[in-house]
N, C-alpha and C positions, 0 to 999 in steps of 0.2 A: 873723069876721075872724081871720086868723092873726097871732099875735104873734111867731112863730118867726123868729129872725134868721138868714138864710141866709149873710150875709156879715159876721160879727163882725170888728171891727177894733180895733187898739190904737193910740191916738193918741200921737205922739212930738213934743214941742215942741223948738224951737231947733236943728233939724238941717236939712241941705240934701240935695237929691236932683237928679241930672242925668237928664233925660228925653229920649230920642231919640238917634240915632246921632251927630248933629253936636255936641250938647252933651257927650256922653260923650267924643268925640274931643278936644274943646277942653279938657276937664278933664284928660285924660291928658297932653295936650301940655304943659300948664303944669308937669307934674312931670318932663318929659324935660329935665333940666338938662344932661345930657352929650351930646356929639356922637356918642359911641360907646356907646350904651345897648342893653340887652337887655330886651325886654318879653315877659313870659310871660302868655298868655291861657289859663289853666287852665279846662277845660270838664268839667262833669259829663256823663256819657253821656246823651244825649237832648236836649241843647242843640242848636239849629239852628246848626251851625258855618258855614253860608254867611253868616249874619248877623254872626257873629264875624269872618269874613274881611272883610266890609264895613268893620267898625271898624278892622281891621288896616290896610287900604288907606288909610283916612282919616288915619292917622298918617304916611303917606308914607315907609315904611321903605326901606332899601336892599335888604333881603331878608325874605321871609316864608316860614316853614317850618311845614308841617302835620305833626302828630305821626304821621300815616299814613306819612310818609317814613321813619320808623324803627320803627314797630310791625310785628310779625309779620303775615303775610298771613292772610286769612280761613281758608283750608284748614289752615294750620299751627295757628291758634288753635282751630279746631274739633277737631282731633286732640288738642291739648293738654288741652282741657276735656271730652273725650269721657266720662271717668268722672263728671264733675259734671253734664253735660247729660243723660245717660242716654237711653234710648229711650222713656221715658214721656212722654206728652203734657203732663202737669201737674207731676210731681215730679222734682226734681233732687237733687243733693247739695251741701251748702253748701261754698263755696270760701273758704279762709282765706288766700289768697295776696295779692300786692301788684300794683300797676300795673307794677312792674318786670318782672313775669312776662310781660307783653305785648310787651316791647321786644326787638328784635333788636340785639344788642350791636354787631355790625359796622356796621349801618346807622346806629346812634346815633353811633358814632365818626366816620363820614363827615359827619354833620350837625354835630357839634361842631367838626370841622376847618373846615367851611364858615363857621360863625359866627365862629370865631377869625380867619379870613382877611379877613372882611368889615369894612370901616370904615363906621361910621354906625349908624343905628338898625336894630335887628334884632327881628323879631317871631316868636315861636313860639306856635302856637295848637293847641288840642285837648286830649284827655285825656293827661296826662303831660307837658304843655308845661313845667311848672315843674321837671322833673327833668333837663332837658338841661344847664343851666348855672346859675350864680348870677345870677338876673335882677335888674335894677335896679328894675323895677316888676312886681308880680304882680297880675293882675286875675282874680278868680274868677267864672266864669259858671255860674249855678246854676238849678235847675228842680225842681219838685215831682214826686214819684213818680206822683201821680195824673195830672198833665199828660203825663208820659212814657207812661203807659198809654193815654191818649187818642190820642197821636201814633202809638203802635203800631197802634191800630185804623185810623188814617187812612193807614197804609202805611209809616210810618217803620221802618227796619230796626234791628236791634240794632247796637251799636257795632262798627265795623270789619267789618260784615257787609253782605250784599246780599239778605237775606231779606225783601224788601219785602212780599211777599204771603203770607208764612208764617202759619200758625195763630197767632192772638193769644195763645193759652195757651202756646205754645212760646216766643214772644218774651218774654212775661212771665216765664216760667221762667228764661230766661237772665239777664234783668235782676235778678230776685229772688235767685237763687242765686250769681251771679257779679258782674255789673257794678256793682250798687249797693253790694255789700260792699267791692269794691276801691276804688270812688270815695269812699265814706264814710271809709275808712281814710286815704286820701290827704288828704282835706279836713281831717281832724283833725290830721294831721302838719303841714299848712301854716298852721295857725291863727295863728302868730306871724309869718308871712312875707307874708301877703296885704295888699295896699295898698287895693284897691278890690273891691267886690262888685257883681255885675250880676244883676238879676232877669230871667230869660229865659223866663218863663211866657207872655208875649205877644210873638210875633215882630214885631208891628207897632209895638211901643213898648218897647224895652229901657230899663231904669232902673238907674242906678248910684248907689251911696252909698260913702262911705269905710268901710274895715273898722272903724274906730273907731266910726262910727255904727251899724253892724250890731251890734257888741259892746254898745253902749249900749242898743239895742233889746232884745237878749236879756237883759241884766241887769235891765232894767225889767220884762220879762215874768216872769222867774223869781222875782220878789218880790211877786207879786200873783196873784189868781185870773185865769184866762183861758180862752177857748174857741179851739179850732182851727176852721178853715173846713170845714164839712161838704160832702160831695159825694154824689150820688144816682145810682143806676144801675138800669136795668130788668132784669127777669129773667123766665124762662119761667113762674115761679110767682108773680110779683109782684102786688101788690094796689093798692088805691085810697085807703087811709087817709091816707097822707102827702101826697097831692095837696091834700086839704082842710086838714089840720092844719098843714102846713108851707108852704102857699101855693105849691105847685109847679105846673109847666106841666100844665094839665089836658088838653092835646091829646096828651100822651104816652100810650102804651098802658097802662103801669103803672110803678110804682117798686117794686122788690124790696128793694133795699138802701139804707140811708143810713149813711155812715161819718162819724159825728159823735163824735169822741173816739178817733181812731186816729193818735196823733202820728207814728208812723213813715211814715204815708201822707199825712196831712193837711198843710195849710199854716197859716201865720200871716200875717195881713195887717196892715201898719202904715200909718197915715196920717201922712205926713211932708210938711209944707209944701203941704197940699192935694192931694198925690199919694198913690197907694196902691202900696206895695211888698209883693210876695208872696214869702215864703221858705218852704222846707220846715221844718215844725216839728221835723223830725229834727235840725236844727242846734242847737236848744235842748238836746236830749238829748246830742249829741256834745260841746258846749262847756261846758255847765253841769250835768253829770249829778248831782253830789252836792247842789247847791242844789235842783234839781228833784225828784230821787227821794228824797233823804235817805240817810244812811249805811246804814241797815238794808237798803234796797233796792239801793243802789249796790254794796255789798260782796258782795251775793248774785248780782246779775244783770249788773253792769257798766253801761256806758252803753247800756242798752236800757230801753225803757218797757214793762214786762211786762203791763200791763192795757189792754184796749181795750173801748170801748162802741160798738155799732152797732145798727141797727134792721133787722128782718126783717118785711116787710109782706106778709101773705097775705090781708088783708081783701078779700073778693070775688075772691080769687086762687085759688091751688092749694096743695097740700101741697108742702113742701120735699122734697128727696131724703132717703130713709132713709140714715142715715150713722153713722159712728163715727170717733173720733179716736184716734191712736196713744198708747200708753203711753210714758213717758219713755224707758225702755230701748229701745223700738223706734225712736223718732224719733232717738235718738242714733246707733244702729247703722246705720240705713238712710239718714238724711238729714243727719247731722252737726249736729243742733240740740241745744241744751243743756236745753231744757224744752219741754213739750208744750202742746197746745191744750185745756186744761181750760176748761169754760164753764158757763153757766147761761142759762135763759130767764126773764126777768122779763116778765110779761104786762102790757103797758101798756094794752091794750084788747082786747076780743074780742066775738064774737057768741055766741049761745047754743049753737051746735053746734061751737064750737072745741074742739080736743083737742091734746094733746102726746103724740106717740108716744115711749115711754120704757121701755127695758128689755124683757126677754123674759117670756113667760108661763110659768107654773109648770112644766108637765109636758111641755114641748116637748123634742125630741131635737136636739142641736146638729148632728149630721151631716145630719139631715133638713132643717134650716134651710139649711145650706150648700149642699146639693144643689139645693134649691128655688131659692135665689138664683142658683146657677150656671145652671140651666135658664132662669131669667128673663133673665139676662144674655145668653144665647145666643138669646133670642127664642122659646124653645120653650113658655113658659107665662108667666102673670102671677103675680108673687109675691103670696101671700095674706098681706098685712100683718096683717089682723085675726085670723088664725089664730095667728100667732107673737108679735106685738108688742103690748104694753099700750098702750091709748089712754086717757089720763087727761083728764077734762074740764078745760078751761082757762078761767078767768075773770079779770077785771081784778084786778091786784095779786097773783096767784099767782106763786110763784117755784119753778121746777123746776131742780134741780141736776144737772149733767151731767159728772161726772168722766170723764176719758179712758177709753176702753174700753167706754162705755155706748152701746148702740145707741139712736138717737133721731131725731126731726125734729118740726118744728112742722106741724100740720095747717092747713087752710084757715081763714080768718076769725079770724086772731089777729094782733095787733100786738105783736111781741116786741122788747124791749130786751135784746139779747144782751150779757152781761157775761162776758168771757172773757180767757184769756191771749193774748198777742200773736201767736204763730206761727200765723197765721190761714189759711194755704192748705192745711193738712194735714187736709183733710176727705176721708175715704174713703167715697165714695158706694157704697152696697150695692144700692140699687134706686131707680130714678128714674121709676117709673110709666110706662115706655115712651115717654118724651118725647124730642123733639129740643130743642136749645137755640135761642135766638133767631137764631143763624146758620144754622139748618137742619141742623146736624150733630148726631149722637147725642151726648148729654152723657156725658162720661167716667165710667165706673164702675170702682171700684178694689177689686174683690172679693178679689183676691189679697192685697193689703195688709190690707184690712178684716177678712177672716176670721181673720187671725193675731192681731188685737188685741181682738176682741170678748171681753168678760168674760162667759162663759156662766153664771156663778152669779148675775148680777144679774137676778133674777126678780121676779115681781109683789110678793110680800110685802116683800122687801128693798128694792125700789125705792120702794114706797109709804111705808115707814117711814123711809128714809134720804134720799130725793131729792125728795120732794113736800112743799112748804110746811113746811119745818123752821123754823117761826117761833118764836122764843123772846123773851119780854118781858124786857128788861133793866132798864128804868127808866120811871117814869111820874109826872108831876106836872101841875100846872095849865098849865104852859108847853109841854111836849112829852112825847112817848112815844118811847122808843128800843127797837127790836127787832133781834135778830140774825136774818137771813133765810138765811144761808149763808156761804160755799159748803161743800161737803162736806169732811170732814177729809182726804180724799185730795188736795184742791186747796189751792193756796197763797193764794187770794184770800178775803178776808173781806168780807162785805157787811152793812151796817146800814141799817135804814130808820127815818126819823124822821118822826113825825106832829107837826107844829109848829103850835101855836095862837098863841103869842106869839113866842118866839125860843128858839134854842139856841146855845150856844157849844161849838165842837168844837176839840180839841187835835189837831194832826196827828201828834204824838209822833214827830217826825223821819221822817215817812213820807208820801209824796205821797198825796193824796186825789183820786179821780175820782168825780164826782157827777152826778145827773140829777134834775130836778124832775118827778116822776112823778104828782103830783096838785097842782092849783092853777094859776092863770094866771100869776102873777108872784111872784118872791121877790127879796130883797136880801141880798147877802153883804157884811158890813162887817168892818173891822179893829177889834180891841179897843184897839189903840195908835195908830190913825190912820196906819199904815205904808203903806196903799194906799187909793185912793179907793173909795167904795161901788160894788159890782159888781152889775149888774142881770141877772137871768136870767128866761127865759120857760118856759112849759110844754114839757117834753120836750127842753130844751136840755141838752147835756152840758158840764160845765166841769171844769177841773182846778185844784186848789189845791196849789202846790208845797210841798215839805216845809219849806222855810225860812220859810214864812209863819208857822209855829208855831201860831197859833190864830185863829179867825174865828167870826163870828156869822151865823146865817141866820134870816130872819124873813119873814113874809108881807108883800107890798108891792103897791101900786097896786090893781088890781082884785081882789087876794086879801086885802086888809086886812079883818080881822074874820072871816076864814075859815081853816079848817085846810088846810095844805098838806102834801105829803109829798115827802121827798128820799130817794133811794137813794144810798148812799155805798160805794165799794169801795176797798180798800187791801190791801197785802201783809201777811199775818200775820207776826208776829214769829217764830213757830215753827209747824211743821206736824206 
């Protein structure tokens, strides 16, 4: 039986929530004290604005204005963003502009004149609605990035676009590099101006709380351990392990990825008055970055969560694509990112034949490898991985370190806990075993980028000594054993593993901690000063301890009482 909790929630007492269009309209109407009021329905791109329009009509305003009335048209925006969108199917360049860049000034002035002349209640809705005029009420309509991606797959276009049937990767690229960056900046600017917040993840049942309640929820979260809501996705190489261990739908062909511990993508779910409210966990990062991350991390990365945990399941599946990640210099120059995708593979489980492909063999010729990869990309030959790339046996609790520039991939029959830096889409596939994706299209290979960042001196001896099971015992007594397992000195992430018989107390040292129970059935996380309630975790669940928690204790619990458990912990090094 699986103990894994697919829907972790945070209970909030003493707060109210309005559920459904009619109750939301009634609540807003009670705040419309003026006969001549402006209501701004600010929308995150991806929100179903037809549902927002229903709410707007329910208020019975004199005039309703959609932001499309003053935003630039699709062709103008495409030309404006041409540099950032690029011709690549996957990679764009980061856009650091604002929502104002989408606005046509002449059209905006016409809208403002119309609002000024109209007597009565006026509603503006859509992305940028709050920028038109000083609104008497601002309602923010929000949605998680994962739900946006699901809607892309179901035909939703990008914002102010008609690309309904475009390649999902191209839609995602526009969201990742442009839309979400713009919208997050605006959301942060509006923090002190928003009156109500609406969860739009479920079109059939919108839910609204006051901004004060949302703030209360976020404050309560940042002062305790918490889990984000995981999501699972199939893949061409996906396996069968998570179906059993996590209690997933066994009718699905496979599950390749599990994103359990990706705050920029995942959600938080709050239980309020017997109802459930879902918000992007990115809100916690935006509004309480120092409490969450700690000063050490905040002053280095800003309001970004720099570490992510996810799962890669190839048990009874296939090899991942052979790949490499860009160096910091390259990702800055080419994509406008401030740091890169350093990572590691922690082997949660494996079969006897499992391997991790990592680094180059000793006497290979770099030009020969590049030519062979090129011929394979063109379909002229099969790339001989075993000739050029090391294959290290992979067993449970091994830890393989993968600094950017290291050629790598997991082989079949491994369950990987991937501990990595957050810029997760920058995977340059070099060889994909001649496969098509689940959509029937050839999976994109990025040999032009990849060949420029492969570190050709990372050969067998260096890799074996530097990147495979660099386990260092730091402390041991009758209660627990602490080991440093990585990451490499080139990487900013530090990982510690704790084998716990009785208990261990950990000091966050003003640095957020990301953890996973990698051995044992259950564990309990408790506060040494009773500042938060005991927090229960199950096998393979990822959880976050905010920096402001200061210190906490972990011990075996429930079915693990009397047994040794193991926790892997990641945090940002103070220096690299």
